[in-house]
N, C-alpha and C positions, 0 to 999 in steps of 0.2 A: 802619552799612551797609559800612564798609570792611573789619570783619571778615567778612561775612559773603560777601566778595567776593574773600576768601582761597582761595586754589587748593588742591583735595584734595592732603594726603601720600600721594605715590608711593614703592613700595617700593625703588625708584632713589636718592630722597629720603636714605633710613633708610643705605643703603649708602654714599651719597658721606658721611654724616656717620660712619660708622664704618670710614671708609676699606676699605673690602671690596667685593668685586665684588655684582652683584646675585643668582649665585647663589648666595653664600655667605650671604649675608643673609636669603634667602628658607631655604635650609637651617636657618639657627641660628633662625628664627623657629619655623619647623616642626617643631623638635626630632630632627632628621636626624643621624645619625652621621657620622662622622668630621669632626668641627669643634671646636676646643678650648675648653675652658672658659670662657678670656679673652674668646675672638671672641666666643662664643654670649653672650656677659653686654653686650660692649662693642655687638655690634649691639642687644641687649633695650633698653639704656641710651639708645639713640638714636632706638629706636622710641618709647620713655617721653618722651624729650624734646621729639620731632616730633607727640606726639600720632596717631601711626601706630594706625590702629583698629584693637582688641583683634580683631575679628572677621576681619581681614586677618592678623593677625600670628602665627597658628598655633593650633593644639589645633583644626583645624575637619575636616571631613569633606573626602574628597579635592575637589581643585577642578572648580568645576562646569565644563563645554567653551564656551569662547567664540565655536568656527566659525569662529576666525583663524588661519591658517597664519604661520609666519615664513618668508621664501625669501631668502636670500642668496647671490649671486653671486658670482663673481670675474672678471666680465667682460660687460658688457654687449652691448659692441660686437661679439663674436665670433661667426663662423658656428656655433661648436659651443652654444655660451650660449643663444643665442636661442631655437632649437629645444627646448631641453631645458626653458625657461621655458613654452615654448607649449603641450607637452605636460602639464607637471605644473601648472598654470592650469586646462587641459580636465578634467582627473581633480579636481582642485579641487570645480569649478564642478561637476563632476556630483555630487560626496557637498555639494553645498552650502556649502562652505569659502569663505570670502574668505582672501584672501593680500596681507600686507606684505613689499613688494619693498625690498631694501636691497643697494647695489653696493660691495664692498669693496675693490675694483679692484686685488686681486690682493696687499691688505696686512693681513698678519696681525695688526697692534694696531687698525685702523679694521675689521677682520672681528668682534674680540674687543668692540668700542664694539658694533656692531650688534646682536651677540648679544646684551648686557647691555639694549641699549634697547628690544627684541622681546621679552623675559622680562620686563619690567616693564610690557610693554602686556598683557602675560599671553597668550600667543599659546601654542597648544595641542600645538606643536611645530615645530620648523625643520627646511628641506628646504635642505641643503649644497651649491651646484654650483661644480665649479670648472672651470677653464679649462684644466687641463692631465689627461692619464691618469696622471699618478705618483701614487702615494699620499701621505697628508695626516697631518698629526699630528692624532689625534683630539681634538676641542675635548672631552674628558671625561665624567665621569657627574655632574656638581652641576650642570647646566643644568633638572633638575626637570621635562625634556620631554622627551619621544623626536626623537631627532634620524635624519636620513637623509641620507647621502652621496651625490652621482649625479655619474660621471663620472671624475672624480677617488677614489678608496676611500680610505677609514680606514684608518690602519695598525693599529688594535686591531682585531680580527678579531671582537670582541665587538660592535664597531656593526654597525650593517645598511649597504651600501654597495651602488647600484648603476654597473655601467661595462661597457664594451663587451670582447667577447672576439676581442680583436687578435689570439691565437696564431692561433683559427680564420680568424680574418681574412686573413692569412697564408697558409693552408692553403688556401682558399677563390680566392686570384689565383693561384698557383701552379695549383692543378686545372684551372680556368677556362681558362688558356694549354697546359695540356696536352689540355685537351678540344678545343683548336682546332686541336691536331697539331704544337704547339709544343714542343721536346725541349732546344734549348739555350739556357736559362732563366737570364738577366743579373740581379742584384737591387741597385740602388739604393737604398739605405737615408738614414733620416732622421739626428738629433740622436743622438748615443749617449748622452746623459743623460737621455732620454727613456724609462720603462717601455713605449711602443708601440714604439720602434724595435726593442729586444730582443722581444718578444711576436711580432713581423709577424717579424720574422727567424726565432724558433724557428719557427712555422706553416711558414713558405715553406721551409725546409730540411727540415722533417719530412714536407711532400710531395712535395719533392727523392725523396728516401730512402725511400719509401713505393716509386716506381718506377725504383731504383737509379740515381738521377741525383744529381749534384751544380751549384752556380751554376754559370754560364758567367764565369769570372772572379774575379776577387776582388771581396766584397762591400765596396762602399766607405761611410763614412759622412759624414756634412755636412749643413749646415745644411736648412731644411725650406723651399727656395724653388727657382724656376727659373734662377738663375747656377748653382748645385748641380749641378740638373740636367742641365745642358747640359755641365758640366766633368766631370762621371762620366762619362759618355756620351762625349766626346772622347777620354777614356782608354780606352775600351773598345776605341773604332776606332783608336786609335793603337798601342794594343798587340796589336793582331790577335787581339783574345778573338773566336772563332766561337760568336754567339748571334744569335738567332732571335725574340727575345722578352725584353721586360725587366717586372719586378717594380718600380714605382716607390711607394715608401711615403707620399706625399702627391702628390696634382693638382698641386702646383707642381712638383716634381719631374719629373713626366712631362711636364708643358708644357714645361719646360726641353730634356727628353730629346728631344722628338717636333723640335725646332727644332733641336736639330744631328745629329740621322738627316737632317733633311733637306737641311740645308745641306752632305752629302755626297752627296746624292742618292738617300738609301734610300727606300723607298716602305712608308709605314704602311697595312695591316699586310701589306701582300704578301712585303714583307723583312723587317720587324719588325714584332711586337705589342709593343702597350705597353697597361699598365696602371696606373692611379694609384688613388689613398686618399683617403676623405673626400665623394667625390661634390658639389665645390664646382660648382654651377653655372655659375657667373661663368666659370670655367675649361674645365668639361667639355663645355659646350654650345658654347661660342666656339671649342674647338679645331678643329682640321681636320687630319686627321677627327675628329667629337666622341668624348669621352675613355669608356672603360670604366672603372668605378670603383667602390670596395667601399664604400657607402653605412655611416656609421658608426649610425643607426639612433637619432638621439638622441631624437628626438620621443617615441618609444617607452619609451627610458631615462627621459625625463621623467616619463612617466604610471606607469611601474611605479615608480618612486621615489616619487611622490606616494601611489601605491595602497598601498605599505609603511608610509608615514608614517600614513597612514589606520588600517590596521591596528593598526600601534602604540601611537596614540593610544586606540584602542578596545579595549587588554587583548590584543593578539597581535601583540607584536613581532618582528622576524625578526633573525637574526644573520648575520656573515659578510659575502662578496661575492658578490651575483647577475651574474653575467656574461651579456649579452645576445650573441645571433647579430647580426653587421654582414651586410648583402645584397648581392650582386651587381647593377650597372646595368651591360648589355651595350648598348655602342654600337661604331662603326665599328672604332673603332683595335684590337680585336681580332677581326675576323671568321676564320672557320674558313677554312684552307686548302682548296683545288682538289682 
């Protein structure tokens, strides 16, 4: 009775005994290349010792689809990750696929553990959701299932990634302010360690140059919070910079900017128009006046990334980074001049 109650041996058990990753164990048992003879033998001996079923251990036809997708996020609390997850799950459901969700909490070691666990559960593919826009290291080619990265792209251009077009977002912000009659446009930027900061600044400068304009005052970089938005705006005012609009690279910066402008008796948008980025509803709709913002289109990112993963599972992989457009959400903080 005790023998019949023994649990089934899984690939992760073989990997643990052989002291290799699940991906390496799978490659060794399926006679994949780029595995040393010593490692292959150690894995095979572990499989034999554990009586890992031969039908699972290799030399079989391509693995049958399970209809299950592994989804790993770096941040379940974030305002960016959640809509991406919703968009992805909706797309997977439309293709009758189920989702197993894991939260790596921004920890690389925990992420690798989740990858190994999901592979041991024989998922058809993995969707890797980042909480930052910065390129991230690739998980490599040893997973034996398709991978797609979303929001933060893989640094390997052979991988498939889906990300926001932050350069175009910077152009959109400036072009909108110019369409409202503004010409003296200041830029309050975020943290320079984020690629989103560089990209949004690049787009904004390109749009200004197309109209023969330069930023009003120096571009200043700082934290993505209201305190920096207030401080940077006060610097503009204290240094007598002549400006009639401000591009803020986040909604938090924009809220701080509006506070500082109001402190000096300036009216928004009559005296100064202000635009933010992220379209974070808790800030944009409670702002006075309501804040015009650039929306990252995160739910669309999730849907497209999921669709590309389904394509790859079906034998039609995508490569490189697909940059999806953000969208302008206009509110009262950037009304046209009379």
